[in-house]
C-alpha positions as CSV (number, residue, x, y, z in Angstrom):
1,M,0.0,0.0,0.0
2,S,1.4,3.4,-1.0
3,M,2.1,6.0,1.7
4,A,1.4,9.7,1.6
5,S,4.6,11.8,1.3
6,L,5.6,14.2,4.0
7,Y,7.8,17.3,4.1
8,R,8.9,17.9,7.7
9,R,6.8,18.5,10.7
10,S,6.0,21.7,12.7
11,L,7.4,22.0,16.2
12,S,4.9,22.2,19.0
13,H,5.1,24.5,22.0
14,P,7.2,24.7,24.2
15,A,9.9,23.6,21.7
16,I,11.6,26.5,20.0
17,D,13.2,26.2,16.5
18,F,16.9,26.9,16.8
19,A,16.9,29.0,13.6
20,S,14.0,31.2,14.8
21,F,14.5,34.7,16.2
22,E,13.9,33.5,19.8
23,G,16.1,30.4,19.1
24,K,18.9,32.7,18.1
25,Q,18.4,34.8,21.3
26,I,18.6,31.7,23.5
27,F,21.8,30.6,21.6
28,N,23.4,34.0,22.1
29,E,22.6,34.1,25.8
30,A,24.1,30.6,26.2
31,L,27.1,31.5,24.1
32,Q,27.8,34.4,26.4
33,K,27.6,32.2,29.5
34,G,30.0,29.6,28.0
35,T,27.5,26.7,27.8
36,M,27.8,26.3,24.0
37,E,31.4,25.0,23.8
38,G,30.4,21.5,22.7
39,F,28.0,22.9,20.0
40,F,30.7,23.8,17.5
41,G,32.3,20.4,17.4
42,L,28.9,18.7,17.0
43,I,27.5,21.1,14.4
44,S,30.7,20.6,12.3
45,Y,29.8,17.0,11.9
46,F,26.0,17.2,12.1
47,Q,24.4,14.6,9.9
48,T,20.9,13.4,9.0
49,Q,20.1,9.8,9.7
50,S,20.1,7.8,6.5
51,E,17.2,5.5,7.5
52,P,14.1,6.3,9.6
53,A,15.3,3.9,12.3
54,F,19.0,4.9,12.3
55,C,18.7,7.7,14.8
56,G,20.9,5.9,17.3
57,L,23.6,5.1,14.7
58,A,23.6,8.6,13.3
59,S,23.8,10.2,16.7
60,L,26.8,8.0,17.7
61,S,28.7,8.4,14.4
62,M,28.2,12.2,14.6
63,V,29.6,12.3,18.2
64,L,32.5,9.9,17.4
65,N,33.6,12.1,14.5
66,S,33.2,15.3,16.4
67,L,35.5,13.9,19.1
68,S,38.1,13.0,16.4
69,I,38.1,9.3,17.4
70,D,39.8,7.4,14.6
71,P,37.9,4.2,13.7
72,G,41.2,2.7,12.4
73,R,39.4,1.3,9.4
74,K,38.4,2.8,6.1
75,W,34.9,4.1,5.3
76,K,35.3,4.8,1.5
77,G,38.4,5.2,-0.6
78,P,41.3,6.0,1.7
79,W,39.2,7.8,4.3
80,R,39.0,6.5,7.9
81,W,35.6,7.9,9.1
82,F,32.7,6.8,11.2
83,D,29.5,6.1,9.3
84,E,26.2,4.5,10.3
85,S,27.1,1.5,8.1
86,M,30.2,0.8,10.2
87,L,28.3,0.6,13.5
88,E,27.1,-3.0,13.3
89,C,29.0,-4.9,16.0
90,C,26.2,-5.1,18.5
91,E,23.2,-5.4,16.1
92,P,23.0,-6.3,12.4
93,L,22.1,-3.2,10.3
94,E,19.1,-4.9,8.8
95,I,17.6,-5.4,12.2
96,V,18.3,-1.8,13.2
97,K,16.7,-0.7,9.9
98,D,13.6,-2.6,10.6
99,K,13.2,-2.3,14.4
100,G,15.6,0.4,15.6
101,I,18.2,-0.1,18.3
102,S,18.0,-0.1,22.1
103,F,19.8,2.2,24.5
104,G,22.1,-0.6,25.7
105,K,23.2,-1.5,22.2
106,V,24.1,2.1,21.4
107,V,26.2,2.1,24.6
108,C,27.7,-1.2,23.5
109,L,28.6,0.3,20.1
110,A,30.2,3.4,21.7
111,H,32.3,1.2,24.0
112,S,33.3,-1.1,21.1
113,S,34.2,1.9,18.9
114,G,36.8,2.9,21.5
115,A,35.0,5.8,23.2
116,K,34.9,6.5,26.9
117,V,31.3,6.1,27.9
118,E,29.2,6.9,31.0
119,A,25.6,5.8,30.6
120,F,22.6,6.3,32.9
121,R,19.0,5.4,32.8
122,T,16.6,7.9,34.5
123,N,16.1,5.4,37.4
124,Q,19.9,5.5,37.9
125,S,20.1,9.3,38.1
126,T,18.1,12.4,39.0
127,I,17.1,15.5,37.1
128,D,19.7,17.5,39.1
129,D,22.4,15.0,38.1
130,F,21.3,15.2,34.5
131,R,21.5,19.0,34.6
132,K,25.0,18.8,35.9
133,Y,26.0,16.4,33.1
134,V,24.4,18.7,30.5
135,V,26.4,21.6,31.9
136,K,29.6,19.5,31.9
137,C,29.3,18.6,28.2
138,S,28.0,22.1,27.2
139,T,31.1,23.8,28.7
140,S,33.6,21.4,27.0
141,D,34.5,20.3,23.5
142,N,35.9,17.0,24.9
143,C,32.5,15.5,26.0
144,H,29.2,15.1,24.2
145,M,25.9,13.8,25.3
146,I,23.4,11.6,23.5
147,S,19.8,11.4,24.9
148,T,17.2,8.8,24.1
149,Y,13.6,10.0,24.8
150,H,10.0,9.5,23.8
151,R,8.9,12.0,21.2
152,Q,5.3,12.2,22.2
153,V,6.2,13.7,25.6
154,L,7.6,16.6,23.5
155,K,4.3,16.7,21.5
156,Q,6.1,15.2,18.5
157,T,5.1,12.4,16.2
158,G,6.9,9.1,16.6
159,T,8.0,7.1,19.6
160,G,11.6,6.4,20.9
161,H,14.4,8.6,19.4
162,F,18.1,9.4,19.9
163,S,19.8,12.7,19.3
164,P,22.9,14.6,20.7
165,I,22.4,17.5,23.1
166,G,24.2,20.5,21.5
167,G,24.1,23.1,24.3
168,Y,22.3,24.5,27.4
169,N,20.9,27.9,28.4
170,A,21.1,28.0,32.2
171,E,18.9,31.1,32.8
172,R,16.0,29.5,30.9
173,D,16.9,25.9,31.8
174,M,16.6,24.8,28.2
175,A,18.6,22.2,26.3
176,L,19.4,22.2,22.6
177,I,18.4,19.0,20.8
178,L,20.4,18.5,17.6
179,D,17.7,16.2,16.0
180,V,19.4,13.8,13.6
181,A,16.0,13.3,11.9
182,R,16.4,16.7,10.1
183,F,13.9,15.6,7.4
184,K,11.3,15.7,10.2
185,Y,12.3,18.3,12.8
186,P,15.0,21.0,12.9
187,P,17.3,21.5,15.9
188,H,15.3,22.9,18.7
189,W,15.4,24.1,22.3
190,V,13.3,22.4,24.9
191,P,12.9,22.9,28.7
192,L,15.3,20.6,30.4
193,K,12.5,19.3,32.7
194,L,10.4,18.3,29.7
195,L,13.4,16.5,28.2
196,W,13.9,14.6,31.4
197,D,10.3,13.6,31.4
198,A,10.6,12.4,27.8
199,M,13.6,10.3,28.9
200,D,11.9,9.0,32.0
201,S,9.7,6.7,29.9
202,I,9.7,2.9,29.3
203,D,11.1,1.5,26.1
204,Q,8.6,-1.2,25.3
205,S,11.2,-3.3,23.4
206,T,13.3,-3.7,26.5
207,G,11.0,-2.9,29.4
208,R,13.6,-0.5,30.7
209,R,13.7,3.3,31.1
210,R,15.4,5.5,28.6
211,G,18.3,7.7,29.6
212,F,21.5,9.5,28.4
213,M,25.1,8.8,27.9
214,L,28.3,10.9,28.1
215,I,30.8,10.1,25.4
216,S,34.4,11.4,25.5
217,R,37.7,10.7,23.8
218,P,40.0,8.0,25.1
219,H,43.6,8.7,26.0
220,R,44.7,6.6,23.0
221,E,43.1,5.3,19.8
222,P,41.9,1.8,20.5
223,G,42.4,-1.1,18.1
224,L,45.7,0.3,16.8
225,L,46.6,-3.1,15.2
226,Y,43.9,-5.6,16.1
227,T,40.2,-5.3,16.2
228,L,37.2,-7.7,16.1
229,S,35.2,-8.0,12.9
230,C,31.4,-8.3,13.3
231,K,30.3,-7.9,9.7
232,D,28.1,-11.0,9.9
233,E,26.7,-13.2,12.6
234,S,29.7,-15.5,12.6
235,W,30.9,-13.6,15.7
236,I,28.0,-15.1,17.7
237,S,29.3,-18.7,17.5
238,I,33.0,-17.6,17.8
239,A,32.3,-15.4,20.9
240,K,30.5,-18.3,22.4
241,Y,33.5,-20.6,21.7
242,L,36.0,-18.2,23.2
243,K,34.0,-17.2,26.2
244,E,32.3,-20.5,27.1
245,D,33.8,-23.5,25.2
246,V,37.4,-22.7,25.7
247,P,37.2,-22.6,29.6
248,R,35.2,-25.8,29.5
249,L,37.6,-27.6,27.2
250,V,40.7,-26.7,29.3
251,S,39.0,-27.8,32.5
252,S,37.5,-31.0,31.2
253,Q,40.5,-32.4,29.3
254,H,43.9,-33.5,30.6
255,V,46.4,-30.7,29.9
256,D,49.9,-30.9,31.2
257,T,51.9,-28.5,29.1
258,I,51.3,-25.1,27.4
259,E,51.5,-26.8,24.0
260,R,48.7,-29.2,25.1
261,I,46.5,-26.2,26.1
262,L,47.1,-24.6,22.7
263,Y,46.2,-27.8,21.0
264,V,42.9,-28.1,22.9
265,V,42.0,-24.5,22.0
266,F,43.0,-24.6,18.3
267,K,41.8,-28.0,17.3
268,S,38.1,-26.9,17.8
269,L,38.4,-23.4,16.3
270,P,35.2,-22.5,14.3
271,A,35.8,-22.6,10.5
272,N,35.1,-18.9,10.2
273,F,37.5,-17.9,12.9
274,N,39.9,-16.0,10.5
275,Q,37.0,-13.6,9.7
276,F,36.5,-12.7,13.3
277,I,39.7,-10.9,14.2
278,K,41.2,-8.5,11.7
279,W,44.1,-6.1,11.8
280,M,44.7,-2.8,10.2
281,A,46.9,-2.5,7.1
282,E,48.4,0.6,5.6
283,I,48.0,0.9,1.8
284,R,51.1,2.4,0.1
285,R,52.0,2.9,-3.5
286,T,55.1,1.1,-4.6
287,E,56.9,4.1,-6.0
288,D,58.4,6.7,-3.6
289,V,56.9,4.8,-0.7
290,N,58.3,7.0,2.1
291,Q,57.5,10.2,0.3
292,N,53.8,9.2,-0.1
293,L,53.2,8.8,3.6
294,S,52.0,11.7,5.5
295,S,53.5,12.5,8.9
296,E,50.3,11.2,10.5
297,E,50.6,7.9,8.5
298,K,54.3,7.5,9.4
299,S,53.5,8.0,13.1
300,R,50.7,5.4,12.9
301,L,53.0,3.0,11.0
302,K,55.8,3.4,13.6
303,L,53.4,2.6,16.4
304,K,52.0,-0.4,14.7
305,Q,55.4,-1.8,14.0
306,E,56.4,-1.3,17.7
307,L,53.1,-3.0,18.8
308,L,53.7,-6.0,16.6
309,K,57.3,-6.2,17.9
310,Q,55.9,-6.2,21.5
311,V,53.5,-9.0,20.6
312,Q,56.3,-11.1,19.1
313,E,58.5,-10.6,22.2
314,T,55.9,-12.1,24.6
315,K,56.7,-15.5,26.0
316,L,53.2,-16.6,24.9
317,F,54.0,-15.8,21.3
318,K,57.1,-18.1,21.5
319,H,54.8,-21.0,22.6
320,V,52.2,-20.2,19.9
321,D,54.9,-20.0,17.2
322,K,56.4,-23.3,18.2
323,F,53.1,-25.0,18.5
324,L,51.7,-23.8,15.1
325,S,55.0,-24.6,13.4
326,S,54.8,-28.2,14.7
327,V,51.1,-28.6,13.7
328,Y,51.2,-27.1,10.2
329,E,54.8,-27.7,9.3
330,D,55.1,-26.8,5.6
331,N,51.5,-25.6,5.5
332,L,52.0,-22.8,8.0
333,P,53.2,-20.2,5.5
334,Y,50.0,-20.8,3.5
335,V,47.8,-20.6,6.6
336,A,49.4,-17.4,7.8
337,A,49.3,-15.8,4.3
338,K,45.7,-16.8,3.9
339,V,44.8,-14.8,7.0
340,Y,46.9,-11.9,5.5
341,C,45.0,-12.0,2.3
342,D,41.5,-12.3,3.8
343,G,42.1,-9.3,6.1
344,D,43.7,-7.1,3.5
345,E,41.0,-7.6,0.9
346,I,38.4,-6.6,3.3
347,L,40.3,-3.6,4.6
348,S,41.6,-2.4,1.3
349,G,38.7,-3.2,-1.0
350,Y,41.1,-4.5,-3.6
351,E,41.1,-8.0,-5.2
352,S,44.0,-10.1,-4.2
353,D,46.6,-11.3,-6.6
354,E,47.1,-15.1,-6.1
355,S,50.8,-14.6,-6.0
356,C,50.5,-12.6,-2.8
357,C,50.1,-15.6,-0.5
358,K,53.7,-16.0,0.6
359,E,55.0,-15.8,4.2
360,T,56.1,-12.2,4.0
361,C,55.4,-8.9,5.6
362,V,55.0,-7.0,2.4
363,K,53.0,-8.2,-0.7
364,C,51.6,-6.7,-3.9
365,I,47.9,-6.9,-4.7
366,K,46.0,-5.7,-7.8
367,G,44.6,-2.2,-7.5
368,L,42.2,-0.6,-10.0
369,G,43.2,-1.4,-13.5
370,E,46.8,-2.6,-13.8
371,E,48.1,-0.5,-10.9
372,K,49.9,-2.4,-8.2
373,V,49.6,-1.4,-4.6
374,T,52.0,-2.5,-1.8
375,V,50.3,-3.6,1.4
376,V,52.1,-3.8,4.7
377,A,50.5,-6.9,6.1
378,Y,51.7,-6.9,9.7
379,P,50.7,-9.9,11.7
380,S,50.8,-13.5,10.8
381,G,48.4,-16.1,12.1
382,N,50.8,-16.6,15.1
383,D,50.5,-12.9,16.1
384,V,46.8,-12.9,15.7
385,F,46.3,-16.0,17.8
386,T,48.7,-14.7,20.5
387,A,46.8,-11.3,20.8
388,L,43.5,-13.1,21.1
389,L,44.7,-15.5,23.7
390,L,46.0,-12.5,25.7
391,A,42.7,-10.9,25.4
392,L,40.7,-13.7,26.9
393,P,39.7,-13.1,30.5
394,P,42.1,-14.5,33.0
395,Q,39.4,-16.7,34.5
396,T,39.4,-18.6,31.2
397,W,42.2,-20.8,32.4
398,S,41.1,-21.2,36.0
399,G,39.9,-24.7,35.4
400,I,43.4,-26.1,34.7
401,K,43.9,-28.7,37.3
402,D,47.7,-28.8,37.3
403,Q,48.5,-26.0,39.7
404,S,52.0,-25.4,38.4
405,L,50.7,-25.3,34.8
406,L,48.0,-22.9,35.9
407,Q,50.5,-20.6,37.4
408,E,52.7,-20.8,34.3
409,M,49.7,-19.9,32.1
410,K,48.7,-17.0,34.4
411,Q,52.3,-15.6,34.0
412,L,52.1,-15.9,30.3
413,I,48.8,-13.9,30.0
414,S,49.6,-11.5,32.8
415,M,49.3,-7.8,31.7
416,V,51.6,-6.6,34.5
417,S,54.8,-7.5,32.7
418,H,53.8,-6.2,29.2
419,P,54.5,-2.7,27.9
420,T,51.7,-0.1,28.1
421,L,51.1,-0.1,24.4
422,L,50.4,-3.8,24.3
423,Q,48.4,-3.6,27.5
424,Q,46.1,-1.0,25.9
425,E,45.7,-3.1,22.7
426,V,44.9,-6.3,24.6
427,L,42.5,-4.7,27.0
428,H,40.6,-3.1,24.0
429,L,40.2,-6.6,22.5
430,R,39.1,-7.9,25.8
431,R,36.5,-5.2,26.2
432,Q,35.2,-5.9,22.7
433,L,34.8,-9.6,23.5
434,E,32.9,-8.8,26.7
435,M,30.6,-6.4,24.9
436,L,29.9,-9.0,22.2
437,K,29.2,-11.6,24.8
438,R,26.7,-9.2,26.5
439,C,24.9,-8.7,23.2
440,Q,24.9,-12.4,22.4
441,E,23.2,-13.1,25.8
442,N,20.9,-10.1,25.4
443,K,22.4,-8.5,28.6
444,E,23.6,-5.3,27.0
445,D,20.7,-3.4,28.6
446,E,21.4,-4.8,32.0
447,E,24.9,-3.6,32.4
448,L,25.8,-0.3,30.8
449,S,29.3,0.3,32.3
450,A,32.4,-0.6,30.4
451,P,33.9,-4.0,31.2
452,A,36.5,-3.8,33.9
């Protein structure tokens, strides 16, 4: 059945259009009082949601970009950039397109994307606390707030909605909603008490109250070298294997050496495991390689090389390298190179040349036409497996019955002895795994804080 077309909606009192005469007055008053500092970063990256149900994804990508958080992976062409289409770790895009997304899953996505997040439902906060947080983000360009609220409380059409809060006028106690559904409503000022009431409503899909989240930039870009891939639902079975099956396997089987532990873990790896963990690859032209890298790219490249070196210097890597060499023997170069190629094709968008599958840190792949592009493919399968084993929670190995072996394993995975760069990378992977497990178990709306 055809649907009547619509061109925007009219705002209802007491909402005030940002671009109206009164809206400009409210803005100028707030600007003079210093409570519009966060506005300029947000407005520079303001975007309209690309689907009617993508308000959560649009709000988050807008905030992540305004905080200059590097996704570490490409959006289109050479550009690293957050887009709605890249925010799919905690819920497949097709489901979001059809049903929208819950507050907990948006929080999960923010955590997984590397942001620092504080999230509160209205039953976990008060209107006075909310006002303090609004002021905190409005007086800083390093913190932004996303609110989820029920539109009908604001006398608007629709139900649940997400949008960033762009500023605050303390004298009038009004907040600026930068509505990402710009095809429907323009940015508008609303009384903060009314916005609180709109948040203090039940989301029928979860049975929980709505709320708000504060998102800020982390001290270091997460996922510098390794990150988890959630482009399809394969992560569900793999996350289950890593978080549930591995602890059960090492506790139920007789393991008396580190190599035996590795054997138990690797022999049952899901077939699609190599699609689950990816790493970032720099794409460089073969001619004048060094001259074609910007200072920013050179800095990233240096950090990645240092991180890879740190992984390979761990005692756990030595065990993994020895074990995989004994298992695969002559086939190991092919296995490692296959993981290289799978990851690089996805990250670069180029079709692999079959001749690339050699055990090497640099290979050529076919670019557009006959052009050749050199790809620095950092980790081998050994490095990837090592990083993921380090990222598993320490309690994964608590079922090992041999106490001396248990202590040896604990020492191998201990973060204390590792350099800070490696600690940050491993802990980022660990947090991603925990967030995926929460989503798999439908617990992302129960626990909003970041994994410890």
